[in-house]
C-alpha positions in Angstrom: 6.2 -18.9 0.6 7.3 -17.5 -2.8 11.0 -17.2 -3.8 12.4 -14.8 -6.5 11.9 -17.4 -9.3 8.2 -17.8 -8.4 7.8 -14.0 -8.2 9.3 -13.6 -11.7 6.6 -16.0 -13.0 4.0 -13.6 -11.7 5.4 -10.1 -12.3 6.7 -8.8 -15.6 9.4 -6.7 -13.9 13.0 -7.5 -14.1 16.2 -6.0 -12.7 16.7 -3.2 -11.9 13.0 -2.7 -11.5 11.9 -5.9 -9.7 11.6 -4.6 -6.2 10.3 -7.8 -4.3 12.8 -10.5 -3.2 10.5 -12.9 -1.4 6.9 -13.4 -0.2 6.9 -14.7 3.4 3.2 -14.7 4.2 0.0 -14.8 2.3 -3.7 -15.0 3.1 -5.5 -15.5 -0.3 -7.4 -12.4 -1.4 -6.8 -10.7 1.9 -3.2 -9.9 2.8 0.4 -10.6 1.8 3.8 -9.8 3.2 6.9 -9.3 1.0 10.5 -8.6 1.6 12.9 -6.3 -0.3 16.6 -6.3 0.7 18.1 -2.9 0.1 21.7 -3.1 -1.1 24.3 -0.4 -1.7 24.5 -1.9 -5.2 21.1 -0.7 -6.1 21.4 1.4 -9.4 19.7 4.5 -7.9 22.1 5.1 -4.9 24.9 6.8 -6.8 22.6 9.6 -7.7 20.2 9.6 -4.6 22.1 11.1 -2.8 25.9 11.0 -3.3 27.5 10.6 0.1 24.1 10.0 1.8 22.3 7.1 0.1 18.6 7.1 0.6 16.1 4.9 -1.3 13.7 7.0 -3.3 10.2 7.1 -1.9 8.7 6.4 -5.3 10.5 3.1 -5.4 9.2 2.1 -2.0 5.7 2.8 -3.3 6.6 0.7 -6.5 7.7 -2.1 -4.2 4.3 -1.9 -2.4 2.5 -1.9 -5.8 4.4 -5.0 -6.8 3.6 -6.9 -3.6 -0.1 -5.8 -4.0 -0.1 -7.0 -7.6 1.1 -10.4 -6.5 -1.8 -10.5 -3.9 -4.3 -9.7 -6.7 -2.8 -12.2 -9.1 -2.9 -15.0 -6.6 -6.6 -14.3 -5.9 -7.5 -14.2 -9.6 -8.7 -16.8 -12.0 -6.8 -18.1 -15.0 -8.4 -15.6 -17.5 -7.3 -12.6 -15.3 -3.8 -14.2 -14.8 -3.2 -13.9 -18.6 -3.4 -10.0 -18.2 -1.0 -7.6 -16.7 -1.6 -5.9 -13.3 -1.2 -2.1 -13.5 -0.8 0.2 -10.6 -3.4 3.0 -11.3 -3.6 5.3 -8.2 -2.1 6.2 -4.9 -3.6 8.1 -2.0 -2.4 9.3 1.5 1.2 8.3 1.0 3.4 9.1 4.0 7.1 8.7 4.4 8.0 8.3 8.0 11.8 7.5 7.9 14.5 7.2 5.3 15.4 3.8 3.9 19.2 3.2 3.7 21.5 0.5 2.2 21.5 -2.6 4.4 17.8 -2.2 5.4 15.2 -4.8 4.7 11.7 -3.7 3.8 8.8 -5.7 5.1 6.0 -4.8 2.8 2.5 -5.6 4.2 -0.4 -5.2 1.8 -4.0 -5.7 2.8 -6.9 -5.9 0.3 -9.6 -3.4 1.1 -11.9 -4.1 -1.8 -12.0 -5.6 -5.3 -14.9 -4.1 -7.4 -15.1 -4.0 -11.1 -11.6 -5.2 -11.5 -10.2 -2.4 -9.4 -8.2 -3.6 -6.4 -7.8 -1.3 -3.4 -5.0 -2.0 -1.0 -3.8 -0.5 2.3 0.0 -0.9 2.6 2.6 -0.4 5.3 6.3 -0.8 4.9 8.5 -1.5 8.0 12.3 -1.7 8.7 13.1 -3.4 11.9 9.5 -3.1 13.1 9.5 0.7 12.5 7.0 2.1 10.0 8.8 3.8 7.2 6.0 4.2 4.6 2.2 3.9 4.3 -0.2 4.5 1.4 -3.4 3.4 -0.2 -2.9 1.9 -3.6 -5.2 0.9 -6.5 -4.5 -1.6 -9.3 -6.3 -3.2 -12.1 -5.6 -5.9 -14.7 -5.6 -5.1 -18.5 -4.5 -6.8 -21.6 -0.9 -6.8 -22.5 
């Protein structure tokens, strides 16, 4: 549904911090599914951990926040779209399995609420249909 070029029109992030490669499903204002291909060439692997590369959990959460930000952006009006979506809170994060080079993250974000410009999302991340991470995230839009 959205390729990397369309994603870069929405998100301000760039390499090495752009952590979404594609959006494959989207129900406006309700849910979205994004993909992140995890490569051994990621800049964090040499230090996390040498000889046993594991994707840092905080970066999995950041990928979730970026996909949630795309969902919020696509559901917003032109005035809001001029602003930047900021990740503002995380609750109930759980890391179930390690993510390794060669994995593909399927990031599923569902909108729980949008009140007073605060979006609340439930998110789940899967590798090969196995749950690896879940969390509740909050985001808002603010001026650049």
